[in-house]
N, CA, C and O atoms as a printed pandas DataFrame, in Angstrom:
     atom_number atom_name residue_name chain_id  residue_number  x_coord  y_coord  z_coord
0              1         N          MET        A               1  -25.436   11.457  -14.070
1              2        CA          MET        A               1  -24.123   11.156  -14.306
2              3         C          MET        A               1  -24.158    9.795  -14.805
3              4         O          MET        A               1  -24.967    9.011  -14.309
4              5         N          ASN        A               2  -23.255    9.368  -15.872
5              6        CA          ASN        A               2  -23.521    8.204  -16.488
6              7         C          ASN        A               2  -22.276    7.367  -15.637
7              8         O          ASN        A               2  -21.391    7.895  -14.963
8              9         N          GLU        A               3  -22.474    6.000  -15.864
9             10        CA          GLU        A               3  -21.570    4.877  -15.322
10            11         C          GLU        A               3  -20.044    5.307  -15.465
11            12         O          GLU        A               3  -19.298    5.173  -14.494
12            13         N          TRP        A               4  -19.591    5.807  -16.628
13            14        CA          TRP        A               4  -18.350    5.922  -16.977
14            15         C          TRP        A               4  -17.749    7.164  -16.169
15            16         O          TRP        A               4  -16.690    7.111  -15.543
16            17         N          GLU        A               5  -18.522    8.224  -16.264
17            18        CA          GLU        A               5  -18.070    9.439  -15.426
18            19         C          GLU        A               5  -18.062    9.212  -13.959
19            20         O          GLU        A               5  -17.144    9.723  -13.318
20            21         N          ARG        A               6  -19.014    8.472  -13.309
21            22        CA          ARG        A               6  -19.016    7.809  -12.029
22            23         C          ARG        A               6  -17.763    7.208  -11.690
23            24         O          ARG        A               6  -17.269    7.560  -10.619
24            25         N          LEU        A               7  -16.999    6.160  -12.565
25            26        CA          LEU        A               7  -15.933    5.403  -12.378
26            27         C          LEU        A               7  -14.715    6.275  -12.404
27            28         O          LEU        A               7  -13.827    6.184  -11.556
28            29         N          ARG        A               8  -14.696    7.185  -13.476
29            30        CA          ARG        A               8  -13.765    8.248  -13.574
30            31         C          ARG        A               8  -13.379    9.050  -12.455
31            32         O          ARG        A               8  -12.239    9.372  -12.122
32            33         N          ARG        A               9  -14.602    9.366  -11.852
33            34        CA          ARG        A               9  -14.635   10.335  -10.598
34            35         C          ARG        A               9  -14.041    9.510   -9.348
35            36         O          ARG        A               9  -13.234    9.943   -8.525
36            37         N          GLN        A              10  -14.550    8.371   -9.382
37            38        CA          GLN        A              10  -14.136    7.431   -8.281
38            39         C          GLN        A              10  -12.588    7.228   -8.228
39            40         O          GLN        A              10  -11.966    7.441   -7.187
40            41         N          ALA        A              11  -12.009    6.829   -9.328
41            42        CA          ALA        A              11  -10.716    6.550   -9.451
42            43         C          ALA        A              11   -9.747    7.859   -9.344
43            44         O          ALA        A              11   -8.525    7.770   -9.226
44            45         N          GLN        A              12  -10.464    9.078   -9.401
45            46        CA          GLN        A              12   -9.610   10.442   -9.147
46            47         C          GLN        A              12   -9.736   10.442   -7.714
47            48         O          GLN        A              12   -8.671   10.589   -7.114
48            49         N          ARG        A              13  -10.852   10.303   -6.966
49            50        CA          ARG        A              13  -10.716   10.108   -5.715
50            51         C          ARG        A              13   -9.514    9.191   -4.903
51            52         O          ARG        A              13   -8.780    9.473   -3.956
52            53         N          TYR        A              14   -9.651    8.135   -5.617
53            54        CA          TYR        A              14   -8.412    7.233   -4.813
54            55         C          TYR        A              14   -6.916    7.853   -5.389
55            56         O          TYR        A              14   -5.893    7.776   -4.710
56            57         N          LYS        A              15   -6.949    8.362   -6.493
57            58        CA          LYS        A              15   -5.576    9.093   -6.773
58            59         C          LYS        A              15   -5.226   10.177   -5.778
59            60         O          LYS        A              15   -4.096   10.235   -5.293
60            61         N          GLU        A              16   -6.207   11.061   -5.458
61            62        CA          GLU        A              16   -6.018   12.104   -4.565
62            63         C          GLU        A              16   -5.840   11.610   -3.059
63            64         O          GLU        A              16   -5.256   12.371   -2.288
64            65         N          ASN        A              17   -6.355   10.257   -2.544
65            66        CA          ASN        A              17   -6.402    9.908   -1.313
66            67         C          ASN        A              17   -5.242    9.147   -1.197
67            68         O          ASN        A              17   -4.845    9.025   -0.038
68            69         N          TYR        A              18   -4.454    8.493   -2.228
69            70        CA          TYR        A              18   -3.415    7.570   -1.929
70            71         C          TYR        A              18   -2.330    7.928   -3.120
71            72         O          TYR        A              18   -2.009    7.108   -3.980
72            73         N          PRO        A              19   -1.836    9.210   -3.049
73            74        CA          PRO        A              19   -0.699    9.499   -3.775
74            75         C          PRO        A              19    0.654    8.508   -3.632
75            76         O          PRO        A              19    1.058    8.037   -2.569
76            77         N          PRO        A              20    1.093    8.362   -4.597
77            78        CA          PRO        A              20    2.609    7.656   -4.640
78            79         C          PRO        A              20    3.404    7.968   -3.486
79            80         O          PRO        A              20    3.854    9.093   -3.271
80            81         N          GLY        A              21    3.602    6.819   -2.631
81            82        CA          GLY        A              21    4.408    6.941   -1.384
82            83         C          GLY        A              21    3.567    6.684   -0.217
83            84         O          GLY        A              21    4.017    6.515    0.917
84            85         N          THR        A              22    2.247    6.660   -0.554
85            86        CA          THR        A              22    1.518    6.487    0.845
86            87         C          THR        A              22    1.448    5.023    1.367
87            88         O          THR        A              22    1.196    4.103    0.588
88            89         N          ARG        A              23    1.623    4.860    2.401
89            90        CA          ARG        A              23    1.920    3.498    3.300
90            91         C          ARG        A              23    0.497    3.067    3.691
91            92         O          ARG        A              23   -0.316    3.862    4.161
92            93         N          VAL        A              24    0.232    1.739    3.467
93            94        CA          VAL        A              24   -1.017    1.197    3.831
94            95         C          VAL        A              24   -0.589   -0.201    4.358
95            96         O          VAL        A              24    0.543   -0.685    4.360
96            97         N          MET        A              25   -1.620   -0.676    4.753
97            98        CA          MET        A              25   -1.528   -2.112    5.584
98            99         C          MET        A              25   -2.807   -2.856    5.022
99           100         O          MET        A              25   -3.897   -2.287    5.081
100          101         N          LEU        A              26   -2.692   -4.054    4.506
101          102        CA          LEU        A              26   -3.562   -5.061    4.052
102          103         C          LEU        A              26   -4.367   -5.553    5.139
103          104         O          LEU        A              26   -3.829   -5.890    6.194
104          105         N          LEU        A              27   -5.771   -5.630    4.949
105          106        CA          LEU        A              27   -6.537   -6.091    6.232
106          107         C          LEU        A              27   -7.057   -7.585    5.478
107          108         O          LEU        A              27   -7.201   -8.574    6.196
108          109         N          SER        A              28   -7.247   -7.645    4.425
109          110        CA          SER        A              28   -7.918   -8.777    3.527
110          111         C          SER        A              28   -7.614   -8.620    2.082
111          112         O          SER        A              28   -7.515   -7.482    1.625
112          113         N          MET        A              29   -7.445   -9.738    1.267
113          114        CA          MET        A              29   -7.295   -9.683   -0.124
114          115         C          MET        A              29   -8.313  -10.792   -0.681
115          116         O          MET        A              29   -8.417  -11.882   -0.119
116          117         N          GLU        A              30   -8.959  -10.494   -1.669
117          118        CA          GLU        A              30  -10.045  -11.339   -2.259
118          119         C          GLU        A              30   -9.256  -12.005   -3.489
119          120         O          GLU        A              30   -9.881  -12.110   -4.544
120          121         N          ASP        A              31   -7.916  -12.467   -3.433
121          122        CA          ASP        A              31   -7.247  -12.950   -4.603
122          123         C          ASP        A              31   -7.266  -14.496   -4.256
123          124         O          ASP        A              31   -6.501  -14.928   -3.394
124          125         N          PRO        A              32   -8.206  -15.386   -4.980
125          126        CA          PRO        A              32   -8.050  -16.793   -4.540
126          127         C          PRO        A              32   -6.800  -17.514   -5.048
127          128         O          PRO        A              32   -6.595  -18.644   -4.604
128          129         N          TRP        A              33   -5.991  -17.019   -5.880
129          130        CA          TRP        A              33   -4.896  -17.954   -6.324
130          131         C          TRP        A              33   -3.476  -17.327   -5.484
131          132         O          TRP        A              33   -2.733  -18.146   -4.944
132          133         N          ALA        A              34   -3.201  -16.067   -5.421
133          134        CA          ALA        A              34   -2.090  -15.743   -4.737
134          135         C          ALA        A              34   -2.166  -14.547   -3.888
135          136         O          ALA        A              34   -1.502  -13.575   -4.249
136          137         N          PRO        A              35   -2.951  -14.453   -2.694
137          138        CA          PRO        A              35   -3.264  -13.194   -2.126
138          139         C          PRO        A              35   -1.898  -12.886   -1.284
139          140         O          PRO        A              35   -1.185  -13.792   -0.851
140          141         N          VAL        A              36   -1.623  -11.512   -1.107
141          142        CA          VAL        A              36   -0.745  -11.039   -0.148
142          143         C          VAL        A              36   -1.315  -11.207    1.137
143          144         O          VAL        A              36   -2.494  -10.923    1.351
144          145         N          PRO        A              37   -0.330  -11.779    2.258
145          146        CA          PRO        A              37   -0.988  -12.116    3.545
146          147         C          PRO        A              37   -1.520  -10.665    4.328
147          148         O          PRO        A              37   -0.942   -9.579    4.289
148          149         N          SER        A              38   -2.682  -10.964    4.979
149          150        CA          SER        A              38   -3.117   -9.798    5.664
150          151         C          SER        A              38   -2.267   -9.475    6.727
151          152         O          SER        A              38   -1.622  -10.373    7.269
152          153         N          GLY        A              39   -2.181   -8.299    7.101
153          154        CA          GLY        A              39   -1.155   -7.618    7.887
154          155         C          GLY        A              39    0.109   -7.104    7.088
155          156         O          GLY        A              39    0.931   -6.415    7.691
156          157         N          THR        A              40    0.273   -7.380    5.901
157          158        CA          THR        A              40    1.281   -6.991    5.234
158          159         C          THR        A              40    1.346   -5.511    4.938
159          160         O          THR        A              40    0.365   -5.082    4.331
160          161         N          ARG        A              41    2.336   -4.596    5.252
161          162        CA          ARG        A              41    2.466   -3.232    4.631
162          163         C          ARG        A              41    2.986   -3.176    3.504
163          164         O          ARG        A              41    3.715   -4.077    3.089
164          165         N          GLY        A              42    2.665   -1.982    2.738
165          166        CA          GLY        A              42    3.248   -1.463    1.605
166          167         C          GLY        A              42    3.071   -0.268    0.984
167          168         O          GLY        A              42    2.123    0.423    1.355
168          169         N          THR        A              43    3.913    0.192   -0.040
169          170        CA          THR        A              43    3.782    1.603   -0.394
170          171         C          THR        A              43    3.057    1.599   -1.813
171          172         O          THR        A              43    3.298    0.756   -2.678
172          173         N          VAL        A              44    2.166    2.611   -1.948
173          174        CA          VAL        A              44    1.404    2.852   -3.223
174          175         C          VAL        A              44    2.490    3.368   -4.190
175          176         O          VAL        A              44    3.261    4.260   -3.835
176          177         N          GLU        A              45    2.548    2.796   -5.427
177          178        CA          GLU        A              45    3.345    3.138   -6.468
178          179         C          GLU        A              45    2.622    4.042   -7.370
179          180         O          GLU        A              45    3.172    5.116   -7.615
180          181         N          VAL        A              46    1.440    3.783   -7.928
181          182        CA          VAL        A              46    0.562    4.407   -8.516
182          183         C          VAL        A              46   -0.785    4.014   -8.532
183          184         O          VAL        A              46   -1.040    2.860   -8.187
184          185         N          VAL        A              47   -1.799    4.853   -8.909
185          186        CA          VAL        A              47   -3.275    4.406   -8.692
186          187         C          VAL        A              47   -3.567    4.625  -10.167
187          188         O          VAL        A              47   -3.432    5.767  -10.608
188          189         N          ASP        A              48   -3.932    3.698  -10.926
189          190        CA          ASP        A              48   -4.284    3.453  -12.519
190          191         C          ASP        A              48   -5.795    4.312  -12.600
191          192         O          ASP        A              48   -6.489    4.755  -11.685
192          193         N          ASP        A              49   -5.968    4.342  -13.925
193          194        CA          ASP        A              49   -7.457    5.015  -14.299
194          195         C          ASP        A              49   -8.548    4.256  -13.864
195          196         O          ASP        A              49   -9.650    4.800  -13.919
196          197         N          ILE        A              50   -8.466    3.060  -13.424
197          198        CA          ILE        A              50   -9.617    2.349  -13.106
198          199         C          ILE        A              50   -9.637    2.332  -11.522
199          200         O          ILE        A              50  -10.540    1.677  -11.001
200          201         N          GLY        A              51   -8.743    2.977  -10.714
201          202        CA          GLY        A              51   -8.846    2.967   -9.295
202          203         C          GLY        A              51   -7.934    2.073   -8.786
203          204         O          GLY        A              51   -7.687    2.278   -7.598
204          205         N          GLN        A              52   -7.303    1.072   -9.329
205          206        CA          GLN        A              52   -6.449    0.140   -8.653
206          207         C          GLN        A              52   -5.352    0.675   -8.212
207          208         O          GLN        A              52   -4.817    1.551   -8.891
208          209         N          LEU        A              53   -4.820    0.291   -7.063
209          210        CA          LEU        A              53   -3.476    0.813   -6.227
210          211         C          LEU        A              53   -2.570   -0.128   -6.545
211          212         O          LEU        A              53   -2.636   -1.266   -6.080
212          213         N          HIS        A              54   -1.752    0.216   -7.270
213          214        CA          HIS        A              54   -0.470   -0.725   -7.600
214          215         C          HIS        A              54    0.512   -0.681   -6.485
215          216         O          HIS        A              54    0.901    0.432   -6.129
216          217         N          MET        A              55    0.903   -1.594   -5.968
217          218        CA          MET        A              55    1.673   -1.432   -4.671
218          219         C          MET        A              55    2.864   -2.200   -4.741
219          220         O          MET        A              55    2.910   -3.195   -5.463
220          221         N          LYS        A              56    3.874   -1.817   -4.031
221          222        CA          LYS        A              56    5.182   -2.368   -3.747
222          223         C          LYS        A              56    5.110   -2.919   -2.176
223          224         O          LYS        A              56    5.195   -2.104   -1.257
224          225         N          TRP        A              57    4.964   -4.222   -1.937
225          226        CA          TRP        A              57    4.727   -4.567   -0.673
226          227         C          TRP        A              57    6.066   -5.083    0.039
227          228         O          TRP        A              57    7.013   -5.596   -0.558
228          229         N          ASP        A              58    5.983   -4.867    1.376
229          230        CA          ASP        A              58    7.267   -4.913    1.898
230          231         C          ASP        A              58    7.672   -6.375    1.968
231          232         O          ASP        A              58    8.820   -6.625    2.337
232          233         N          ASN        A              59    6.833   -7.381    1.645
233          234        CA          ASN        A              59    7.397   -8.752    1.345
234          235         C          ASN        A              59    8.055   -8.946    0.082
235          236         O          ASN        A              59    8.560  -10.054   -0.099
236          237         N          GLY        A              60    8.142   -8.122   -0.784
237          238        CA          GLY        A              60    8.503   -8.074   -2.127
238          239         C          GLY        A              60    7.640   -8.372   -3.437
239          240         O          GLY        A              60    8.036   -8.377   -4.603
240          241         N          ARG        A              61    6.634   -8.567   -3.051
241          242        CA          ARG        A              61    5.385   -8.671   -3.903
242          243         C          ARG        A              61    5.030   -7.278   -4.602
243          244         O          ARG        A              61    5.341   -6.191   -4.117
244          245         N          THR        A              62    4.414   -7.431   -5.677
245          246        CA          THR        A              62    3.800   -6.096   -6.339
246          247         C          THR        A              62    2.347   -6.267   -6.737
247          248         O          THR        A              62    1.974   -5.717   -7.773
248          249         N          LEU        A              63    1.565   -6.914   -6.079
249          250        CA          LEU        A              63    0.194   -7.115   -6.546
250          251         C          LEU        A              63   -0.725   -5.994   -6.188
251          252         O          LEU        A              63   -0.753   -5.534   -5.047
252          253         N          ALA        A              64   -1.520   -5.528   -7.216
253          254        CA          ALA        A              64   -2.412   -4.324   -7.095
254          255         C          ALA        A              64   -3.626   -4.688   -5.930
255          256         O          ALA        A              64   -4.076   -5.811   -5.705
256          257         N          LEU        A              65   -3.999   -3.477   -5.297
257          258        CA          LEU        A              65   -5.111   -3.454   -4.501
258          259         C          LEU        A              65   -6.388   -3.188   -5.401
259          260         O          LEU        A              65   -6.303   -2.493   -6.413
260          261         N          VAL        A              66   -7.612   -3.789   -4.977
261          262        CA          VAL        A              66   -8.705   -3.531   -5.742
262          263         C          VAL        A              66   -9.813   -2.978   -4.848
263          264         O          VAL        A              66  -10.612   -3.786   -4.374
264          265         N          PRO        A              67   -9.955   -1.507   -4.537
265          266        CA          PRO        A              67  -10.922   -1.127   -3.806
266          267         C          PRO        A              67  -12.289   -1.632   -3.815
267          268         O          PRO        A              67  -12.802   -1.835   -4.915
268          269         N          GLY        A              68  -12.899   -1.845   -2.849
269          270        CA          GLY        A              68  -14.149   -2.530   -2.866
270          271         C          GLY        A              68  -14.141   -4.141   -3.082
271          272         O          GLY        A              68  -15.195   -4.776   -3.050
272          273         N          GLU        A              69  -12.982   -4.710   -3.286
273          274        CA          GLU        A              69  -12.854   -6.085   -3.185
274          275         C          GLU        A              69  -11.883   -6.254   -2.017
275          276         O          GLU        A              69  -12.274   -6.817   -0.994
276          277         N          ASP        A              70  -10.657   -5.800   -2.122
277          278        CA          ASP        A              70   -9.748   -5.886   -0.891
278          279         C          ASP        A              70   -9.892   -4.861    0.141
279          280         O          ASP        A              70  -10.169   -3.695   -0.139
280          281         N          SER        A              71   -9.691   -5.321    1.438
281          282        CA          SER        A              71   -9.741   -4.393    2.524
282          283         C          SER        A              71   -8.379   -3.770    2.906
283          284         O          SER        A              71   -7.428   -4.523    3.112
284          285         N          PHE        A              72   -8.268   -2.699    2.990
285          286        CA          PHE        A              72   -6.857   -2.167    3.480
286          287         C          PHE        A              72   -7.090   -0.760    4.510
287          288         O          PHE        A              72   -8.191   -0.298    4.807
288          289         N          ARG        A              73   -6.055   -0.348    4.856
289          290        CA          ARG        A              73   -6.176    1.261    5.468
290          291         C          ARG        A              73   -4.760    1.871    5.423
291          292         O          ARG        A              73   -3.739    1.199    5.278
292          293         N          LYS        A              74   -4.802    3.305    5.570
293          294        CA          LYS        A              74   -3.497    3.917    5.580
294          295         C          LYS        A              74   -2.999    3.628    6.811
295          296         O          LYS        A              74   -3.752    3.187    7.679
296          297         N          LEU        A              75   -1.801    3.818    7.026
297          298        CA          LEU        A              75   -1.199    3.649    8.218
298          299         C          LEU        A              75   -1.190    5.098    8.872
299          300         O          LEU        A              75   -1.211    6.150    8.232
300          301         N          THR        A              76   -1.151    4.958   10.428
301          302        CA          THR        A              76   -1.474    6.165   10.971
302          303         C          THR        A              76   -0.138    6.923   11.334
303          304         O          THR        A              76    0.969    6.394   11.246
304          305         N          ASP        A              77   -0.329    8.043   11.695
305          306        CA          ASP        A              77    0.953    8.912   11.869
306          307         C          ASP        A              77    1.661    8.135   12.821
307          308         O          ASP        A              77    2.860    7.957   12.602
308          309         N          ALA        A              78    1.082    7.569   13.976
309          310        CA          ALA        A              78    2.038    6.967   15.082
310          311         C          ALA        A              78    2.756    5.654   14.266
311          312         O          ALA        A              78    3.912    5.333   14.540
312          313         N          GLU        A              79    2.096    5.050   13.414
313          314        CA          GLU        A              79    2.977    3.790   12.665
314          315         C          GLU        A              79    3.809    4.225   11.852
315          316         O          GLU        A              79    4.893    3.643   11.811
316          317         N          LEU        A              80    3.563    5.429   10.911
317          318        CA          LEU        A              80    4.648    6.040   10.208
318          319         C          LEU        A              80    5.812    6.426   10.999
319          320         O          LEU        A              80    6.940    6.337   10.515
320          321         N          ARG        A              81    5.607    6.856   12.201
321          322        CA          ARG        A              81    6.626    7.352   12.996
322          323         C          ARG        A              81    7.474    6.209   13.615
323          324         O          ARG        A              81    8.674    6.429   13.782
324          325         N          GLU        A              82    6.928    4.949   13.988
325          326        CA          GLU        A              82    7.368    3.960   14.439
326          327         C          GLU        A              82    8.213    3.262   13.271
327          328         O          GLU        A              82    9.275    2.722   13.581
328          329         N          GLU        A              83    7.829    3.254   12.091
329          330        CA          GLU        A              83    8.614    2.678   11.060
330          331         C          GLU        A              83    9.964    3.473   10.866
331          332         O          GLU        A              83   11.065    2.932   10.762
332          333         N          GLN        A              84    9.716    4.893   10.829
333          334        CA          GLN        A              84   10.603    5.677   10.758
334          335         C          GLN        A              84   11.957    5.232   11.732
335          336         O          GLN        A              84   13.099    4.995   11.337
336          337         N          SER        A              85   11.442    5.203   13.101
337          338        CA          SER        A              85   12.283    4.951   14.005
338          339         C          SER        A              85   12.988    3.790   14.121
339          340         O          SER        A              85   14.095    3.713   14.653
340          341         N          GLU        A              86   12.317    2.788   13.588
341          342        CA          GLU        A              86   13.019    1.575   13.135
342          343         C          GLU        A              86   14.093    1.540   12.191
343          344         O          GLU        A              86   15.121    0.871   12.297
344          345         N          SER        A              87   13.731    2.427   11.122
345          346        CA          SER        A              87   14.602    2.458   10.068
346          347         C          SER        A              87   15.932    3.166   10.520
347          348         O          SER        A              87   17.037    2.662   10.321
348          349         N          ILE        A              88   15.735    4.391   11.153
349          350        CA          ILE        A              88   16.939    4.992   11.777
350          351         C          ILE        A              88   17.677    4.065   12.728
351          352         O          ILE        A              88   18.905    4.078   12.808
352          353         N          ALA        A              89   16.972    3.331   13.383
353          354        CA          ALA        A              89   17.662    2.469   14.582
354          355         C          ALA        A              89   18.578    1.473   13.688
355          356         O          ALA        A              89   19.741    1.311   14.057
356          357         N          GLU        A              90   18.132    0.822   12.575
357          358        CA          GLU        A              90   18.711   -0.081   11.933
358          359         C          GLU        A              90   20.064    0.487   11.032
359          360         O          GLU        A              90   21.181   -0.020   10.937
360          361         N          ALA        A              91   19.605    1.545   10.507
361          362        CA          ALA        A              91   21.022    2.487    9.858
362          363         C          ALA        A              91   21.990    2.885   10.829
363          364         O          ALA        A              91   23.143    3.063   10.437
364          365         N          GLU        A              92   21.662    3.078   12.223
365          366        CA          GLU        A              92   22.682    3.295   12.896
366          367         C          GLU        A              92   23.491    2.196   13.495
367          368         O          GLU        A              92   24.641    2.372   13.898
368          369         N          GLU        A              93   22.826    1.000   13.546
369          370        CA          GLU        A              93   23.517   -0.088   13.910
370          371         C          GLU        A              93   24.342   -0.753   12.856
371          372         O          GLU        A              93   25.122   -1.661   13.144
372          373         N          GLY        A              94   24.182   -0.325   11.677
373          374        CA          GLY        A              94   24.973   -0.593   10.511
374          375         C          GLY        A              94   24.898   -2.221   10.231
375          376         O          GLY        A              94   24.217   -2.910   10.990
376          377         N          PRO        A              95   25.596   -2.811    9.147
377          378        CA          PRO        A              95   25.480   -4.099    8.963
378          379         C          PRO        A              95   26.439   -5.183    9.861
379          380         O          PRO        A              95   27.573   -4.815   10.168
380          381         N          ALA        A              96   26.074   -6.194   10.171
381          382        CA          ALA        A              96   26.764   -6.758   11.174
382          383         C          ALA        A              96   28.031   -7.463   10.174
383          384         O          ALA        A              96   27.719   -7.974    9.098
384          385         N          MET        A              97   29.441   -7.435   10.630
385          386        CA          MET        A              97   30.527   -7.841    9.977
386          387         C          MET        A              97   31.150   -9.054   10.570
387          388         O          MET        A              97   31.612   -8.960   11.707
388          389         N          GLU        A              98   31.204   -9.988   10.039
389          390        CA          GLU        A              98   32.237  -11.285   10.547
390          391         C          GLU        A              98   33.507  -11.223   10.228
391          392         O          GLU        A              98   33.816  -10.815    9.109
392          393         N          MET        A              99   34.439  -11.597   11.108
393          394        CA          MET        A              99   35.937  -11.934   10.997
394          395         C          MET        A              99   36.340  -13.241   10.948
395          396         O          MET        A              99   37.537  -13.514   10.859
């Protein structure tokens, strides 16, 4: 298999393993200019044809993850349930109103 085919297959695996909406946590990022802080969570928006995961980070950033350079992991089912519970609790509390 040639290099092009290997990279195409690798990008396809990333697309299958990280579909849009997948939640991940950044462990470390190798961006020397403006990395996203370690521990930041985000949502995969799309995986491009070269295998980069384009992210919407919870801190408002939109920097892509580069597999093999950046270190990250999917959130566990327990972490996803915890996030969901927090969202529900915040929605039930509603916005604070001052008079």
